[in-house]
N, C-alpha and C positions, 0 to 999 in steps of 0.2 A: 237448958234448952227449953224453948217454949213448945206448947202443944202442937202447933202447926209444923214445926221442924221435926218433931218426933213422928207425926203423921207421915210426913214426906220421907223420912228416913226408912220407915217400915215399907212404905210403898215402893221406893226406889230400890232398896236392897232385895226385895222379893223377886225382882226381874233378873238379877245378876247371875244366877245359876240355881240349881236345886239346893246347893249348900247355902247360898244366899237366901233362898226362900226359907230354909229352916232357921237361919239366924234371924230373919225378919219375923218369923212366927214367934220365936222366943222373946224378942223385943216387944212384939205386939201383946204377948201374954202379960207383960208388966204394965202396959198402958193401952187398953183397947180403945180404938177410935174407928169411926166409920170409914175414913179414907184408907186406913191401914187394912181393914177387913176387905174392903172393895178390891184393892190391888192384890191382896193375898189370894183371894178367890180367882181373880182373872189370871194372874201369873202362874198359879198352880195348874190351871187348865192348859195354858200355853206350854208350860214345861213338859207336862205329860204328853200332849199332842206332838210336840217337837220330837221327843225321844222315841215315841212309838213310830213316827214316820221315818225317822233315821234308820230304823232297822227293817223297814219295809222294802218294797221293790224300788226301782229307779224312779218311778212315778212318785212314790212316797217321799223319796229324797228330794225330788224337785219341789214337791208341795211343802216340805220342811223349810225351804227358803222363804216361802210366804209367811209361814208361822214365825220365823225369825224376824221378818219385817214387822209383824204384829207385835212381837216382843218390844221392838224399838219404839213403835207407836205407843204401846202401853207405858213404857219407860218415860217417854216424853210427857204423857198425861200425868204420870206420877210426879215428875219434876215440877210440873205446873200446878200441882195440888188439885187436879181435876178428877172427878169420878165419871169418866167417859168410857163406854165399852169399845173394845177394839173391833174392827170390822169382822163380820161374819159370825164369830163365836162368842164375843164378849158377854152378851146377855145370857147365852146358854151357860157359860161358866158361872155366872152370878147365881143362876138358879140351881145348877148342879152342885155347887159347893156352898149352898146357903147356910150350912151348919157352921161355917167358919165366920165368926163374928157374932 
């Protein structure tokens, strides 16, 4: 597998669930890349936000739908091999989780 495909694999798998994120992090540990680190940071923030909102009030549950849409957007960016922030919080997650990578 070439380096770009490994980058994309880590990036894509990181969005698939929290378990997928852990699997992607393990793969990333064997081959650290900028694309992988970027999507690991972003998807971790989205997963945490989504799960916190799901246990909140009805407003939080409604907002979690938007976070799920951002997960889909991030997944599309990962498939395309792009380092683009998701709307609203992507840049924040990059700075919050800068220790990854």
